[in-house]
ZALOTI-619014 format. One record per residue (C-alpha): residue in three letters; chain; y, x, z. Coordinates in pm, whole numbers. Each point is the difference from the previous one (the first is absolute). Layout:
N
PT/ALA/A/Y/X/Z
...
This chain:
580
PT/MET/A/-3316/601/-5086
PT/VAL/A/224/295/87
PT/PRO/A/237/-47/-296
PT/ASN/A/34/-371/83
PT/ALA/A/72/83/366
PT/ARG/A/265/247/-105
PT/ALA/A/152/-257/-234
PT/SER/A/39/-245/288
PT/LEU/A/186/247/225
PT/PRO/A/350/-59/-154
PT/PHE/A/-28/-365/98
PT/LEU/A/-75/79/366
PT/PRO/A/365/54/111
PT/THR/A/99/-323/-172
PT/LEU/A/-282/-183/172
PT/LEU/A/99/143/339
PT/CYS/A/367/-90/-53
PT/CYS/A/-91/-356/-98
PT/SER/A/-227/-30/303
PT/ALA/A/271/132/231
PT/ALA/A/258/-236/-152
PT/SER/A/-238/-292/37
PT/LEU/A/-64/93/362
PT/LEU/A/374/22/73
PT/LEU/A/58/-339/-164
PT/LEU/A/-285/-147/203
PT/LEU/A/138/142/323
PT/ARG/A/348/-124/-86
PT/TRP/A/-136/-345/-83
PT/ARG/A/-190/-13/328
PT/ARG/A/305/112/192
PT/ARG/A/222/-263/-164
PT/LYS/A/-265/-260/63
PT/GLY/A/3/98/367
PT/LEU/A/380/-29/13
PT/TRP/A/-6/-344/-161
PT/LYS/A/-260/-100/257
PT/LYS/A/241/105/277
PT/VAL/A/278/-203/-160
PT/LYS/A/-225/-304/-22
PT/GLU/A/-102/42/365
PT/ALA/A/365/23/107
PT/GLN/A/86/-309/-201
PT/GLN/A/-291/-190/149
PT/ARG/A/108/107/349
PT/HIS/A/350/-121/-86
PT/ASP/A/-138/-337/-113
PT/ARG/A/-206/-32/318
PT/GLY/A/313/70/201
PT/LEU/A/187/-279/-175
PT/ALA/A/-296/-232/55
PT/GLN/A/10/89/371
PT/MET/A/373/-77/6
PT/GLU/A/-67/-338/-157
PT/LYS/A/-283/-76/242
PT/ALA/A/214/97/300
PT/ALA/A/307/-197/-113
PT/LEU/A/-193/-312/-101
PT/GLY/A/-211/11/315
PT/PHE/A/306/9/222
PT/ARG/A/176/-273/-198
PT/LYS/A/-306/-222/21
PT/GLN/A/-20/41/378
PT/ASN/A/377/-36/46
PT/PRO/A/122/-252/-260
PT/SER/A/314/-87/197
PT/VAL/A/147/354/-12
PT/ASP/A/312/9/-218
PT/MET/A/-57/319/-196
PT/ALA/A/316/-44/-210
PT/SER/A/226/-2/305
PT/ILE/A/-164/319/131
PT/LEU/A/49/175/-334
PT/SER/A/366/-108/-8
PT/LEU/A/86/187/322
PT/SER/A/189/328/-22
PT/LEU/A/-159/302/167
PT/PRO/A/236/-4/302
PT/GLU/A/-69/-373/52
PT/LEU/A/-375/47/-45
PT/SER/A/-5/298/234
PT/ARG/A/181/-193/275
PT/LYS/A/-235/-297/-27
PT/LEU/A/-307/222/9
PT/ARG/A/119/197/302
PT/ASP/A/104/-304/204
PT/GLY/A/-330/-174/-82
PT/SER/A/154/-302/-173
PT/LEU/A/-189/85/-319
PT/PRO/A/-371/95/16
PT/LEU/A/-99/329/-163
PT/GLU/A/-288/-158/-192
PT/GLN/A/226/-251/-173
PT/VAL/A/232/270/-126
PT/PHE/A/-281/233/-103
PT/TYR/A/-194/-254/-203
PT/ALA/A/317/-143/-154
PT/TYR/A/74/342/-146
PT/VAL/A/-361/68/-97
PT/GLY/A/4/-320/-204
PT/LYS/A/338/71/-155
PT/ALA/A/-90/362/-83
PT/LEU/A/-314/-124/-174
PT/GLN/A/204/-240/-211
PT/VAL/A/255/269/-87
PT/THR/A/-258/261/-97
PT/ARG/A/-176/-246/-228
PT/GLU/A/331/-42/-179
PT/THR/A/123/360/4
PT/ASN/A/-306/220/75
PT/CYS/A/170/186/284
PT/VAL/A/-264/26/278
PT/THR/A/-264/273/-22
PT/ASP/A/-177/-40/336
PT/TYR/A/-34/-269/263
PT/LEU/A/-17/185/331
PT/GLN/A/-269/-216/157
PT/GLU/A/37/183/330
PT/SER/A/336/-178/24
PT/GLU/A/-181/-305/131
PT/THR/A/-132/212/289
PT/GLN/A/338/172/33
PT/LEU/A/153/-346/39
PT/GLN/A/-212/-59/308
PT/HIS/A/91/344/135
PT/ALA/A/371/-69/-50
PT/ALA/A/-33/-323/194
PT/GLN/A/-128/197/301
PT/LEU/A/286/252/7
PT/ARG/A/186/-7/331
PT/GLN/A/320/130/-154
PT/ARG/A/111/-198/-302
PT/GLY/A/173/232/-243
PT/LEU/A/272/-103/-245
PT/LEU/A/-261/-59/-270
PT/TYR/A/-249/-180/224
PT/GLY/A/-235/-209/-215
PT/VAL/A/190/63/-325
PT/PRO/A/-230/29/-306
PT/ILE/A/115/296/-211
PT/SER/A/-97/160/-329
PT/ILE/A/-30/370/-79
PT/LYS/A/4/199/-322
PT/ASP/A/-328/142/-136
PT/ASN/A/84/362/91
PT/ILE/A/60/-74/370
PT/ASN/A/-328/84/175
PT/TYR/A/-182/-279/180
PT/GLN/A/-328/100/163
PT/GLY/A/-305/-100/-202
PT/TYR/A/187/-77/-322
PT/ASP/A/74/204/-311
PT/SER/A/344/133/-86
PT/THR/A/-74/22/-372
PT/MET/A/347/52/-150
PT/GLY/A/-164/-152/-308
PT/PHE/A/-244/291/-43
PT/VAL/A/-371/-68/-54
PT/LYS/A/-86/324/183
PT/ASN/A/147/-150/320
PT/ILE/A/-228/-303/-1
PT/ASN/A/-254/-4/286
PT/ASN/A/204/255/194
PT/PRO/A/121/-206/297
PT/ALA/A/259/133/243
PT/ALA/A/-149/148/317
PT/GLU/A/285/-131/215
PT/ASP/A/315/-208/-14
PT/SER/A/325/162/-105
PT/VAL/A/252/47/282
PT/LEU/A/204/-284/-152
PT/VAL/A/-293/-241/27
PT/GLN/A/-79/117/353
PT/VAL/A/356/-67/115
PT/LEU/A/9/-337/-176
PT/LYS/A/-318/-103/180
PT/ARG/A/139/115/335
PT/GLN/A/304/-217/-69
PT/GLY/A/-239/-293/-46
PT/ALA/A/26/-23/-379
PT/VAL/A/-310/-99/-198
PT/PRO/A/-41/187/-332
PT/PHE/A/-203/-237/-217
PT/VAL/A/18/118/-363
PT/LYS/A/54/313/-207
PT/THR/A/194/-26/-325
PT/ASN/A/-10/138/-352
PT/VAL/A/163/313/-142
PT/PRO/A/22/181/-335
PT/GLN/A/-246/282/-57
PT/SER/A/131/316/176
PT/LEU/A/305/-185/144
PT/ILE/A/227/196/-240
PT/SER/A/115/-312/-183
PT/TYR/A/220/-301/64
PT/ASP/A/-239/-244/-164
PT/CYS/A/-317/-120/176
PT/GLU/A/-327/33/-190
PT/ASN/A/-326/191/29
PT/LEU/A/-351/-22/-140
PT/ILE/A/-162/-111/326
PT/PHE/A/214/-300/95
PT/GLY/A/195/-65/-318
PT/GLN/A/363/-98/-59
PT/THR/A/213/-162/269
PT/PHE/A/256/-254/-127
PT/ASN/A/349/-86/116
PT/PRO/A/-17/-335/186
PT/LEU/A/336/-106/-145
PT/LEU/A/-108/49/-362
PT/TYR/A/-355/106/-77
PT/VAL/A/88/200/-313
PT/ARG/A/220/227/212
PT/SER/A/-99/295/214
PT/PRO/A/16/-37/380
PT/GLY/A/121/360/14
PT/GLY/A/-182/289/159
PT/SER/A/-158/183/143
PT/SER/A/9/-252/288
PT/GLY/A/-32/-275/-260
PT/GLY/A/-276/-191/178
PT/GLU/A/222/-21/308
PT/GLY/A/295/-119/-208
PT/ALA/A/-203/-275/-166
PT/LEU/A/-172/-119/318
PT/ILE/A/315/-15/213
PT/GLY/A/218/-128/-284
PT/ALA/A/-234/-299/-36
PT/GLY/A/-30/-62/375
PT/GLY/A/-356/127/48
PT/SER/A/108/246/269
PT/ILE/A/299/-4/231
PT/LEU/A/19/378/49
PT/GLY/A/-150/289/-190
PT/PHE/A/6/379/-7
PT/GLY/A/-1/237/-292
PT/THR/A/111/346/-105
PT/ASP/A/294/118/-207
PT/LEU/A/18/328/-195
PT/GLY/A/248/-101/-270
PT/GLY/A/66/-367/63
PT/SER/A/-353/-124/66
PT/LEU/A/116/-243/270
PT/ARG/A/348/-76/-128
PT/LEU/A/-97/-77/-360
PT/PRO/A/-271/-258/91
PT/ALA/A/248/-162/240
PT/ALA/A/270/-12/-269
PT/PHE/A/-243/-128/-264
PT/CYS/A/-143/-271/229
PT/GLY/A/326/-114/163
PT/ILE/A/-64/123/356
PT/CYS/A/117/280/233
PT/ALA/A/-135/346/78
PT/LEU/A/100/310/193
PT/LYS/A/-84/359/-86
PT/PRO/A/69/191/322
PT/THR/A/72/371/33
PT/GLY/A/-325/174/-90
PT/ASN/A/-127/64/351
PT/ARG/A/149/-292/193
PT/LEU/A/-339/-174/-15
PT/SER/A/-331/185/12
PT/LYS/A/-174/87/-328
PT/LYS/A/-314/124/176
PT/GLY/A/-293/-178/-163
PT/VAL/A/206/-108/-299
PT/ILE/A/-122/146/-331
PT/SER/A/259/157/-230
PT/GLY/A/7/-19/-379
PT/ILE/A/58/377/-22
PT/LEU/A/-140/175/308
PT/GLY/A/209/279/150
PT/GLN/A/309/-67/-211
PT/LYS/A/314/39/215
PT/SER/A/291/6/-245
PT/VAL/A/32/-378/-41
PT/VAL/A/-56/-166/336
PT/ALA/A/-234/-298/36
PT/ALA/A/43/-256/278
PT/VAL/A/-191/-287/157
PT/GLY/A/200/-319/39
PT/PRO/A/-2/-380/41
PT/ILE/A/43/-271/-262
PT/ALA/A/81/-363/83
PT/LYS/A/199/-303/-113
PT/ASP/A/309/69/212
PT/VAL/A/183/284/171
PT/GLU/A/-57/-118/358
PT/SER/A/-375/24/-61
PT/LEU/A/40/363/-104
PT/ALA/A/208/69/311
PT/LEU/A/-258/-170/224
PT/SER/A/-278/213/-147
PT/MET/A/200/319/61
PT/ARG/A/71/-107/360
PT/ALA/A/-373/-47/52
PT/LEU/A/-110/325/-164
PT/LEU/A/258/237/147
PT/CYS/A/-177/9/335
PT/GLU/A/-180/243/230
PT/ASP/A/-332/-69/-173
PT/MET/A/141/122/-331
PT/PHE/A/151/311/157
PT/SER/A/-310/91/200
PT/LEU/A/-255/-62/-275
PT/ASP/A/200/217/-242
PT/SER/A/211/263/172
PT/THR/A/164/98/-328
PT/VAL/A/191/-331/4
PT/PRO/A/332/47/185
PT/PRO/A/19/-219/313
PT/LEU/A/290/-215/-122
PT/PRO/A/-32/-361/122
PT/PHE/A/170/-274/-199
PT/ASN/A/376/10/63
PT/GLU/A/84/-364/66
PT/GLU/A/368/72/63
PT/VAL/A/50/141/-350
PT/TYR/A/-196/-279/-171
PT/SER/A/174/-282/192
PT/SER/A/354/137/-34
PT/THR/A/261/-215/-173
PT/GLN/A/257/274/-54
PT/PRO/A/132/24/-358
PT/LEU/A/-177/260/-212
PT/ARG/A/134/256/-244
PT/ILE/A/-230/-33/-299
PT/GLY/A/-28/225/-303
PT/TYR/A/-115/-159/-324
PT/TYR/A/-79/72/-364
PT/GLU/A/-106/-223/-289
PT/THR/A/-186/257/-207
PT/ASP/A/-162/338/52
PT/PHE/A/84/96/-361
PT/PHE/A/-369/56/-64
PT/THR/A/-158/-346/-16
PT/MET/A/262/-243/-127
PT/PRO/A/-12/-310/222
PT/SER/A/-75/-335/-157
PT/PRO/A/297/-242/0
PT/ALA/A/-163/-181/292
PT/MET/A/-40/323/199
PT/ARG/A/365/91/-51
PT/ARG/A/114/-352/89
PT/ALA/A/-217/2/315
PT/VAL/A/181/309/131
PT/ARG/A/347/-133/-94
PT/GLU/A/-56/-340/161
PT/THR/A/-149/154/314
PT/LYS/A/292/243/22
PT/GLN/A/243/-293/-15
PT/LEU/A/-190/-192/268
PT/LEU/A/6/301/230
PT/GLU/A/372/58/-57
PT/ASP/A/77/-366/68
PT/ALA/A/-194/34/327
PT/GLY/A/226/282/116
PT/HIS/A/-198/308/-101
PT/THR/A/155/291/-191
PT/LEU/A/-156/89/-336
PT/VAL/A/53/348/-140
PT/PRO/A/-101/117/-351
PT/PHE/A/-263/274/7
PT/LYS/A/-60/217/-307
PT/LEU/A/-344/147/-49
PT/ASP/A/20/357/-123
PT/ASN/A/-259/148/-235
PT/ILE/A/-273/-260/36
PT/ASN/A/-189/171/-286
PT/TYR/A/-38/305/223
PT/PHE/A/-145/-216/283
PT/ILE/A/-247/-179/-225
PT/PHE/A/-127/291/-210
PT/ASN/A/57/320/198
PT/LEU/A/-81/-141/343
PT/CYS/A/-211/-319/-27
PT/VAL/A/-219/55/-308
PT/ARG/A/-25/374/56
PT/GLY/A/-78/-56/368
PT/LEU/A/-269/-261/-58
PT/PHE/A/-172/212/-265
PT/ALA/A/80/351/123
PT/ASP/A/-355/112/-78
PT/GLY/A/37/-121/-358
PT/GLY/A/-173/-325/89
PT/THR/A/-336/165/74
PT/SER/A/-52/-179/333
PT/PHE/A/103/-330/-154
PT/SER/A/-222/26/-309
PT/SER/A/-299/126/202
PT/LYS/A/-19/-337/174
PT/PHE/A/-87/-162/-333
PT/LYS/A/-290/230/-89
PT/GLY/A/-317/-197/-42
PT/GLU/A/177/-337/23
PT/LEU/A/-96/-278/-237
PT/ASN/A/354/-104/-87
PT/ARG/A/323/202/0
PT/SER/A/221/-198/-237
PT/GLY/A/242/-147/255
PT/ILE/A/185/325/71
PT/GLY/A/66/103/-360
PT/LEU/A/267/264/-57
PT/LEU/A/-12/176/338
PT/LEU/A/-376/47/-16
PT/ARG/A/8/131/-357
PT/LEU/A/272/249/88
PT/SER/A/-186/110/313
PT/GLY/A/-295/105/-215
PT/MET/A/206/221/-233
PT/PRO/A/41/378/28
PT/ASP/A/352/126/72
PT/TRP/A/48/153/-345
PT/LEU/A/-58/-340/-159
PT/LYS/A/237/-171/245
PT/THR/A/268/256/-87
PT/LEU/A/-54/-62/-372
PT/LEU/A/8/-380/36
PT/SER/A/310/20/220
PT/TRP/A/177/200/-270
PT/ILE/A/-113/-238/-280
PT/THR/A/104/-322/180
PT/LYS/A/332/123/137
PT/PRO/A/222/-93/-301
PT/PHE/A/-107/-365/-24
PT/MET/A/-135/-81/349
PT/PRO/A/158/232/258
PT/ARG/A/-136/-188/303
PT/LEU/A/-360/35/-119
PT/SER/A/70/366/-71
PT/SER/A/125/47/356
PT/VAL/A/-306/-176/148
PT/ILE/A/-234/228/-198
PT/ARG/A/196/312/97
PT/SER/A/-4/-102/369
PT/MET/A/-379/-35/4
PT/ARG/A/-76/368/-54
PT/VAL/A/-186/202/264
PT/ASN/A/219/156/272
PT/THR/A/-73/325/173
PT/VAL/A/9/9/381
PT/GLU/A/342/162/-16
PT/GLU/A/125/-273/-234
PT/LEU/A/-137/-272/229
PT/TRP/A/178/149/301
PT/SER/A/317/17/-208
PT/LEU/A/-48/-368/-91
PT/HIS/A/-31/-98/366
PT/ASN/A/320/189/71
PT/GLU/A/174/-180/-287
PT/ILE/A/-109/-337/140
PT/GLU/A/136/90/345
PT/GLU/A/332/115/-144
PT/SER/A/30/-308/-223
PT/CYS/A/-65/-223/300
PT/HIS/A/271/175/202
PT/LYS/A/247/-32/-290
PT/PHE/A/-77/-372/-27
PT/ILE/A/55/-47/374
PT/THR/A/325/200/-19
PT/GLN/A/128/-232/-272
PT/TRP/A/-113/-300/209
PT/LYS/A/179/124/313
PT/LYS/A/312/100/-191
PT/LEU/A/37/-370/-85
PT/ASN/A/-80/-87/364
PT/LEU/A/-277/-238/-105
PT/ASP/A/-237/-189/227
PT/VAL/A/-237/-125/-268
PT/MET/A/-41/-35/-378
PT/LEU/A/-44/-293/-242
PT/CYS/A/-152/62/-343
PT/PRO/A/-229/-155/-265
PT/VAL/A/-377/-18/-4
PT/LEU/A/-203/-55/-316
PT/SER/A/-38/-375/-55
PT/PRO/A/-93/-259/-121
PT/ALA/A/-377/46/-28
PT/LEU/A/-110/168/-321
PT/PRO/A/-287/-136/-211
PT/ILE/A/-350/123/80
PT/GLY/A/-63/334/-168
PT/PHE/A/367/97/-26
PT/PRO/A/11/221/313
PT/ARG/A/-249/244/-152
PT/LYS/A/234/38/-299
PT/LEU/A/305/57/221
PT/PRO/A/-77/261/266
PT/VAL/A/365/111/17
PT/ALA/A/131/-347/89
PT/VAL/A/-66/67/370
PT/SER/A/317/212/23
PT/TYR/A/179/-243/236
PT/THR/A/-280/17/256
PT/ILE/A/-155/348/-27
PT/LEU/A/338/162/71
PT/PHE/A/-27/-109/364
PT/ASN/A/-354/132/32
PT/CYS/A/128/337/-116
PT/LEU/A/287/-19/251
PT/ASP/A/-229/-157/262
PT/PHE/A/253/-272/85
PT/PRO/A/-109/-343/132
PT/ALA/A/50/-268/-265
PT/GLY/A/-80/-369/-27
PT/VAL/A/36/-283/-249
PT/VAL/A/125/-357/36
PT/PRO/A/-10/-271/-270
PT/VAL/A/353/-131/-66
PT/THR/A/1/-190/-329
PT/ALA/A/-204/-101/-305
PT/VAL/A/35/74/-370
PT/THR/A/229/-250/-175
PT/THR/A/29/-107/-363
PT/LYS/A/327/196/-13
PT/ASP/A/-183/313/117
PT/GLU/A/-255/-61/-275
PT/GLU/A/274/-32/-263
PT/GLU/A/165/324/116
PT/LEU/A/-328/185/-58
PT/LYS/A/82/-13/-372
PT/ASP/A/246/283/64
PT/TYR/A/-235/203/220
PT/LYS/A/-37/350/-145
PT/GLY/A/-80/221/298
PT/HIS/A/163/325/104
PT/PHE/A/-215/211/-233
PT/GLN/A/-83/-258/-272
PT/ASP/A/-346/153/-29
PT/TRP/A/-345/-154/-29
PT/TRP/A/-18/-62/376
PT/ASP/A/333/-185/-3
PT/ARG/A/-119/-221/-285
PT/ILE/A/-327/-80/180
PT/LEU/A/191/-83/320
PT/ALA/A/237/-233/-184
PT/LYS/A/-300/-182/-144
PT/GLY/A/-154/-26/347
PT/PHE/A/314/-158/143
PT/HIS/A/0/-285/-256
PT/ASN/A/-124/-354/74
PT/SER/A/55/38/374
PT/VAL/A/222/-298/81
PT/GLY/A/-70/-122/353
PT/LEU/A/-174/316/122
PT/PRO/A/139/159/318
PT/VAL/A/232/301/4
PT/ALA/A/47/219/307
PT/VAL/A/237/265/131
PT/GLN/A/-88/316/188
PT/CYS/A/143/94/341
PT/VAL/A/-8/363/116
PT/ALA/A/79/197/318
PT/LEU/A/-15/362/110
PT/PRO/A/-331/143/132
PT/TRP/A/-137/-155/322
PT/GLN/A/251/-287/-18
PT/GLU/A/-242/-279/-95
PT/GLU/A/175/-240/237
PT/LEU/A/331/50/-184
PT/CYS/A/-174/-54/-333
PT/LEU/A/-157/-321/132
PT/ARG/A/336/-110/134
PT/LEU/A/157/22/-348
PT/MET/A/-304/-179/-144
PT/ARG/A/38/-278/259
PT/GLU/A/371/-34/-81
PT/VAL/A/-71/-20/-374
PT/GLU/A/-274/-258/57
PT/LYS/A/221/-214/227
PT/LEU/A/300/3/-235
PT/THR/A/-220/-78/-300
PT/GLN/A/-160/-295/178
PT/GLU/A/341/-135/107
PT/LYS/A/126/29/-357
PT/ASN/A/-306/-181/-139
PT/LYS/A/53/-289/245
PT/LEU/A/338/-65/-161
PT/PHE/A/-150/-53/-344
């Protein structure tokens, strides 16, 4: 017996290793099974919410068959607001008209994540308010990462399911005090660091203008819902174009304010603690006056008292309503992302309209945009080498939507240095992205912040040397096909620049892609003629009829001046379209 026992001893370590491996696999399987169960529960909750929306909308329609829902939905926000405040339009009619429309839109585009059932109670509360705010009775939508008490802010992560917010964000609190009725939350891409709109929990959101196209991101659910008329006013966040790109892709308007003009308390960030590239909360709507109305409502004592870090700057009506001619800087390309023919034409035609209206247009040359994108934006966002970003994905069931940035975040610095050196000869932009994602020391991070401040001051000096009021420039459009944004992270150059500078910026649709634009794409090469340029050219194809926007920019804290240029562009464009 002893010899046989001794003979079996060599197999004992193998047996223990196999047992341990089997146990680990079992634990992993059980954990994944638990995660999938959470996903299924969230999806079932989502389906119940849509069923509740249908029940509420159909119930109201059945009891009130004479209500003309179409006429309610056709009203602009200023018109709707006036009718609600003077009592000529009942709150219930407006609310259930939008509940029904939002349900229809989300069934077509998959943009709504939660029906805020408390909105029905909130509606009754709003009706009892003694003071009727500017948004009295207006149904509004909010992006997934804006906290609403009792509901998850998932950001597309399974780990955030069943983790409801303990209280409303300051934004939601102020909206409610102004009489607004938040009624749905909308979809986002996983982590928010993307300008597409897809995650494992709620799936892909589609562009309402063409379902094979992206609605943009990360406020893509807002873009789709408002673009299709399912909400009259929405709120999202913007770290690199996350409000402006969905607006441009879906043919509507959006404003990214200066980073702290509206409170971000209770709004979840894609990269917590990151200060180099400034995020902002802002409105998105079908027209500029709706954006202005929302800013009038929000820039109030409630906002300033609930979040004392927000400067007490009420909306400056005199600046917004002025009719004095403007001195407007402009550029057609940033020499980083070559504009599509339609983007370039949109700026040229808008420039001509503004000149014909009596404004002065001055060429503005962007200096060293590569430095802004790589040394300031990419390096700032991933100053820790991407550790904070990649840690969010640990234990998640699906991480495919982020692609390149996530893979680079998981690499050691020595490998990033090697890959940067290897790719530099044939793809210099990729090389620069990799190099910029290495870990910074504290001293290097402080130096980076100093560089950003100095670069901002230089930009403002150039601006003031030309005596500019505002700026006109391109914004990425038309909408790219679904899946393309993840292949083109650098194509946000037109928008992320103004997050780095922390300037207010908004977008206004001005034209649509023509057959001539499509023909001119045959000669599109890009500024670098690299893989990203070739992918972008492919994404621009087959876009005839899709909207194209321009971007309007002002100096920090001058949102009213930015909105004024946007309003002028919108008015001149509408007048031009009436002639044809």
